[in-house]
N, C-alpha and C positions, 0 to 999 in steps of 0.2 A: 516301724522298721528301724533297725539299728544300722548305722553306717560304720562298717568295720574299720575303715581307714581312720575315721574320726575317733573311734573308740581307742585305737592304738595310739594316736597322737595325744589324746586326752590323758592316757595313762602315764605318759612320759613327763608330765609337768613335775618339776623338781621343787616347786614352791619358793623359787628365788625372788618372786614378787617384783621383778623388773617392770612388769606391766603396771605397777602402782606408782612409778615415778616417771617424769617426763624427761628422760635422759637423752633422747634423740631429737628433741624439739618437735615432736609430732603432736603434742598435747596428750591428754589422758583419755582412756575409754570414756566416752560421753555418758554412758549410763551410770557410771560410778562417780562422776564428778561431785565434789562436795563432801565426800566421806560417806561410806555406806558399808553394808555387809560385804564380805569378800565375795559372796556369791554373784555380785554384780560386776566384778572385775573378770577379765579373761581367765585369771588363775582359778577363780571359783567356778566359772562355767566349765573349765576342763574337769575339775573334780565332779561337778554335777553330772556331766555327761558320762563319766566313768560309772557313777552309781546307776544312772539310767540304763547303760549298756548291761550292767550286771543284774538288772531287774529289781533293784533294791529301793527304788524311789517311785512313789505313785505320782500321778499328775495332780498337783495342788495349785491353788491360786498363786502361791509364791513362785512356783516353777514357771507358770505362764507369764507372770510379770517379768521374771528374769529374762526369759526368751524374747518377750516382746520389746524390751528396752534396748536390745542389741540392734544397732543400726547397720551392722556389717560394713563399718567405715574402713576397716583394714588396718587400723593403728596397731592392733595386737599382732598382726602378721609381721609388720616391720620391726616392732620391738622384740618379739620373740625370735624371729629369724636371725636378727643381729647377734643374739646371745647363744641360742640353742639350735638354730636351723629348723626349728619346728614352725609349722604354718597353722596357727590356731583358727584361722577363719573357716577352715574345713569343719572344725568342731562347732563353731558358732552357727554356721549354716545348718549343720545336722541337728543342732538343738532347736533351732527355729522350725525346721521341717518336721521334727518330732511333735512339737506342740501344734503346728498347723494341721498335721494329720489327725491329731486328737480332736481338735476343734471341728474338723470336717466330718467327724463321726457323730457330732452333736452329743458327745459324752459330757458329763459334769465332773469337774475336778473333785478330788477327795477333800472333804471338809476337815479342817484341823481345829479341834475345839480348844478353847482357852482353858487355863487351869489356874490354881491359886498362885503358883510361882510366877507365871507369866503376868497375871494381873498385878502382882506386887511390883514386878520389874517395870511394867508399863506405867505404873503410878509414879515411879521414880524418874524414868527417862523419856516418857511420852510413848504413845502407841506405836509409832512406826520404828522405834529404835530397840525393840525387843521382839523376839520371835521364837516360836517352837515349830515352825513349818519345816518339814523334812528337807525341802529343797534348800533352805538356808542352813540347817544343821549339818547336812552331809558335807558341806564345804569347810566345816571346822572339825571334821572327824578323822583327819588323816595327816600323817607326817611321813616323808620319805625315809626317815630313819629306820634301818633294818632291825633295830632293837625294839621297836614299838609295834603295837597292833592298833588298828583303827578303833577309835572309841567314839561312839555317837553321843554328843552332848544332849541334854534335855532342853536347854535354852541357850540362845545367844543374845547378848545385850550390848548396846553401844552407848556407854556413858558419854556425856559432853563436858562434865566438870569433875573436879576433885570431890566436891560434895556428893555428887551422884555416885561416884565410886565408893565413898564411905558408906552411903546408905545401902548400896548393893551388898557390900561386905557384911555390914551389920545384919541385914536380912538373912544372908546365907548362914552366918554364924548362929543366929538365933533359931534358925529352922533346920539346922544340920544339912544344909544343901552344899555339896562340894562345888568348888569353882576353880578356875584357872584364868590366867591373864594371857592375852595373845597380842603380839604385835603384827608381824607379817606372816607368822605361821611356819617358819622354817628353823626350828630350834636344832634340827638334826639329831636331837636326843629324845624326841617324843614328849617333851615337857609342855606342849601347848594344847594338850587335849584333856578333857574332863568328861565324866559321865553326867556331871551336873551342868553348871552354868559356865559358859565361856564369855569372859569380859573382853571385848574387842575395843581397843582404844583408838580406833581409826578416826573418830570424830575430833579428837583432841590434838589439833595440829598448829596451835599458836606458837609463833616465834617472836621473841622480843629482845632486841639488842640493847646492851648497855656498853657502848663503845668506850666511855670514859673509864669504866672499870674492867675493860677487856674481857667481857663475858656476854653470853647470850643465853636467855632463858627459853627453854623449849618444853613443850608438853609431851606426854608419852607417845603420841601418834606421829611425831616428827621424825622423818627419815634422815639418814646421814647425807644423802644426796641433796635434799632440799635445804638443810641448814648450811651445808657447804656452799651451795649456790648463792644463798643470801649473804653469807660471810664474805665470799670472794667479791661480790658486788661492792662491798664496803671496804675492801682492801685488807681483809683478814682471812685466816684459815682456822679450821678446827681439826682436831685429831679424830678421825672417824674410822669405822670398820666398813663392812660391805655397804654399797650405796643404798640398797633398799632396807637395810637394817635400821630398826628404831634406836635412836641414840640412848634413850632412857633404858630400854630393854637390854641393850648391849652392855651398858655399864652395870646394870643389875645382875646380869648373867655372869660375866667374866671379866669385866673391866675392858677398856678399849685399848687394843694394840694394833699397830700398823707399822709400816716402815718409818713413819714420822715419830713413832714411840722412841726411836733412837735419840731424839732431842726433847720430845714433849712428855715422855714417860708413859706410865700405865696407871690404871685404877684411879686412886685418889689424886694422882698428879693431874688428871684431866678435868676435874670439876671444882667448883667453889662451894656449892651447896645443893641439896636435893630435898624434895618433899616426898612424903610417903603417907599411905594409908596402911595402918597396921592390921594384923589378923582380926582384931576386935572392932575394926572400923575407926579407931582413933586416928587423928592426923598429927603429924609431926614433921619437923625438918631437922637435918643433921647439925645445924648450928644451935639447936636448942640444948641447954645444959643437961636437961633430963631426958634427952632422946636416946633410944636404943643405940648401942655402940656398934655401928656398922663399919667403923674405921679398923676394928680389930680383924685379925685373920687367924683361923685355926685350920690345920691340915685335917679336915674331916668333911664329909658330905653333909651339907646343912639344908634345912628346909627353907622355903621362901620366907624372908623376914618381913615382907610387906609389899605393897604395890607402889612402885615409883610413879608419882603423878606429875613430876616436873623436875628438871635439873638445870643448874646454871653451869654451863661448860665454858672452858677458857678459850679466848680468842688470841691468835698469834698474828702479828702484822706480816703481810706479804712483802717480799723484797723484789724490787724491779729488776735486779741483775741476777736473779735466781735461775739456775739451769740444772739440767739433769744429764748424767753421763752413765754409761755402762762399761764395766771393766771385765773382760773375759778371763776365765781361769780354767786350766785343764784338769785341776783336781780340787777336792773338797777342803783338805787341810790347809792348803795355801790360801784359799779364799777366806776361810775362817780366820786365819792369822792376820790377813790383810784387813778384814773389816773390824777386827778387834783393835788393831792398831789405829784405825780411823777413829773409833769410838773413844779410845783412851785420850787421843789428841783433840777430842770434841769437834771433829770435822763433819760438817754437813747437817742439814735439818732432817733429812731422811736417808736411811741406808739399810741395805739388806742384801742377802745372797738369794738369788732366784735359781731354781732348778730348770733343767731343760724342758720338762713337761709344762711348767708355767709359761716360760717364754714363748714356746711354739704355740701353745693353746691361746694365750692372750692375743698374739699377733695374727693368727690365722682365722679367716672368715669361716672356714669349715673344719670339721673334725678330721676329715681325710687329709686335708692339706697340713693340718697341725702334725699329724702322725708322720707324714713325709718329711716335714721340715725338722722335726726333732732328730730324725736320722741324719739329715744333711748337716745340721749344726754340730752334732756330736762327732760324726765320722769324717765329714769332709772339711769342716771348718775348725774342728778341735775344741769347740766351746762345750764344756761340761757344766759350767756354772757361770753366772753373771752377777757381779756386784753392782748394784744400783746406788749411786750417790746423787743426792740433790743438795745443792748449796749455792752460796753467793759466788761472785766472780773470784774472790780471794780463795775460797775453798777449792773451787774447781781447778783454778790455776795451780794450787799447791798439790792437788792430787796428780795432775798431769806431770808436774815436775818430779814426781816419785818414779817416773820412768816406765809406768805400766802402759800397755796398749789401751787406748780409749775409744769407745764408740760414742762419738758426740751426737748431738741432736740431729745434725745434718745427715750423718751416716745412718742413724736410727730411722729417720724419715725415709731415706732411700730404701732400706731393708723392709720397712713396714709397707710402704706403698708399692714396692716391687715384689712383695712376698710370693705371689703366685708364679713369678718367673725365676725365682732363685734356683730352684732345683732343675730347671729345664733349659736355662739360657746358654749353658756351655761355659759360663764364666768360671765355674769351679775348675775346669781344666787349665785355665790360665795360671791358677795358683801353683800348679806343679812346676812351672818354669822359674819360680822364684827360689829364694834361699831355702835349702833343704833343712837347715838347722832351726828355722823359725816355724812357730805354729802358724797355720793358715790365717788364724784371726789376727795375728800380728801384722801380716801383710795387708789384710783388708783395712786395718786401722790406719794405714799410712795415707795422709791427706792427699798426697800427689796422685794416689790411685783412685780417688773418689770419682773423677770424671769417667774413668774406664768402667768402674762398677755401675755408674749411673747409665752409661751407654748400653751396658750389657743387659741390665734387668729392667730398664725403662720404667722407673717408678712414676706412678700417677694415680689419682683417685679412680680413674677409669679401670686401670689394671687391677687394683684391689677389689673394686666393686664387681669386676668381671667374674669373681669366684662365686658370687651369689646367683640365685635363680634369675633367669633372664628378665622377668617382670619386676625384679627388685633392683636391678642395676642402676637405673636412672636415679632412684631415690638415694642409694648408698654412695653413688658418685658425689652427690651434693653433700652428703654427710662427711665424706672424707676430704672435701675441699676445705672444711673447717680446720685450720691449722692446729687447733687445740687437740684434735684427734690424733696428732702425731707428736705432741709435745709431752716429753717425759714428766714434766712438773704437773701439768694438768691431768694427765692420765693417772698419776699416783695420788693426786688429791681426790679425784672423783671415782677412781677404781671401777669404771663401768666395764672394763674388759675382764676383770677378775672373775665375774660370774660365769665366764665361759669354762671355768674349771668343771662345771657340772654338765657340759654339753654332751660329752661322750657317754658318761654314766654318772650316777649319783656319787657324791664325794663324802667319804667318812674321814674327817680330819682329826688326827691325833696331835694335840698341841701341848707343848711342855715348856716350862721355864728351865733353862740350862745354864751351867757355869761356862764361861767362855775362856777361862785361863788355860785349860787343857783341851786343845782341839781333838785329841784322840778320843776323849769321852764322847763327843758328838759324832765323830766318825764311826765309833763302835755302835752307838745308838742307831745311827742311820743304817748300818749293816744288819742289825737285828730286826728292824722293821722290814727290811727287804727279805731277809731269810724267812720270816713268818709268812709274809705275803706269797713268796714263791712256793712255800710248802703247801699252801691252800689254793694255789693257782689263782691268785687275785692280782689284778693289775694294780701297781702301786709305784709311787715315786716320791722323792724328796720335794717338799714344797718351798719353804723359805726359812731363812734365819735372820732375825733382826737383833742387833745389839741394843741393849738398854742399860741405863745407869752407868754410862761411861765405860762400857765394855766389861763390867763385872758379871753381868748376866746377859742372857739372850732369850728370845722367843723362837722356838723351833717348831715347825709343822711338817708332818709326814702324812701323805694322803693315800687312802685305799679307795679304789673305784669299783662300784658294783651296779648291776642293773637292779633297781629296787622293785621291779615288777617280776623278777625271775626268782622263784622259790629256791632253786638250786644255788644261785649266787647268794641269796640271803642266808642260807644255811652255812655256806662257806664263810661268810662274814661273821656270823655268830660264833662259829667254831674258832675262828682266828682271834677274836677279841679277847677271849680268856687268856690266850698265850701272850697277846700284846700286853694285857694288864699285868700279868705276872712278870713279864720282862721289865716293864716300866717300874714296878714296885722294887724289883731287884736293883735296878740302877739307882732309884731314889734312896735305897738303903745304903748304897755304897758311896754316893757322891752328894755332898752338900750343895744346895742350890738347884737341885734337879727336882722339879715338882710337876705333876700332871695337872692339866687344866680342870679335870673333873673335881679337884679339891677347891677350885676357885669358884665353881658354879654357885651363884647366889651370894658370892662374897666379892663381887666386882667393885664395890665402893670402898674396899679396904685400902689402908695405906700400903703403897708399893713396898716400903721397907719391911713391913710385917710379912708380906707375902714372899718376898725374895730371900729374906735372911732369917726366918724362924723355922 
């Protein structure tokens, strides 16, 4: 018997893999501890139940093992609820009940015979680290990207060393077996699937610091969150992408960019050396004089040049007096001009413009509250864009002296912990009694009014946690008592809130490198993205803009949102992408320095100068 509620929840998994990192201090899913097939993580079980509900998976020994190892501990509920509002325990229970019912009928599981490829893979990695069981395979068969179709692999293998990867690649090359490499399975472009072998690097999670040389060596299974956590313990920071993204895969794919790219750079700026296994199984590192030239960049779509098996990324010392501030702006061009001015003056370690969708989604515990608050911020408070700046005390003081209204960390904490009360407390009416010539956000930013605002919206961990389901409130109250959760520096280093982007619907992100000298170009680009989205009735919004290379260039993201389980929405997305592509190519032809990220895919190790100025 299929549990329809469980099947619906399972189909909504976006593959953001937040259940694979311990970002809330809950520990990890116990059945997956130590590195295993994704099938043993909540993410994999969600996919597995989707295939069960569709009648596409028989009961096998692997399926029974996956169901039996789940302890229903509830960790996945807490982790997933925080990001997506989903409650996966319903799925976990349904999976166990499905297997229990099968056992009660005294039926025998379908036997999955071995084959030559599986035997070869097991000879390389050991018996338990390679499989052709459908219950394992189906959890590597899908990607929420609307441009891809599910592809069932023939085998999945978990190498533990670079040598094992080399042997696997040699075997596949010699026997014409296609393969692909997978980190956490969220490429958003459908590049993590293969009808042959999927090489999952989850077992390779070694982290080794070399503090004297300001670098840390990581294996390909190391996530951004885990290496950042270890770096911060030692007084350092690394430039990372999304918290569950693999560092090596992220570099391999597109280079690493974040708001810290404002000072740390992109692509080759972020690493010292990297090791690879080439398509023929040969092994090399980029410091070898006869190594393939991955520093070069060409504006073309390129195939995978090899498998990154380890990378030495740069460490940056943390500063004790570092703080974060937000500066509201009523329009896009003024915000672009301001942030470029900061970049030219080399102010701040991190900087970027955030759109209203980002701000409301990141701060709100629920999608409904995020939608309400986006309206309040834009219409009642006048905030259309926020510029985030992180810097030392000298930098922050200098920005404040520029005369802009500033949301400091005290005010941010007030708004964050009082979020559920902002729209309903009546304090917005108070703003009408102040200067009509000022934007409401200018009034809010006056420090003498902080006590009034705090009294009105009553910020506290209890208030914010009150937006979650009742049985979750006690846990999330404790989570929000941690001051790091309301600290702009910590939140931007670890980026755990950014995964909420996909809470409402799946996100298709269009990312471009843009010239910053003329804000009108970016303004027009933003309008064209919106025009195409409106034409196809797609929810869409500006994401962020980060200055790089001292304001000469920037990283721009615009996001389209679709329900990846709705065929109608998928068709709308496919129809719009052709127009988006033509529009970007038109802009690229007219303006130097404007490049689409699709041309950087698999060229992420290139020199940033080659990427930005060729």
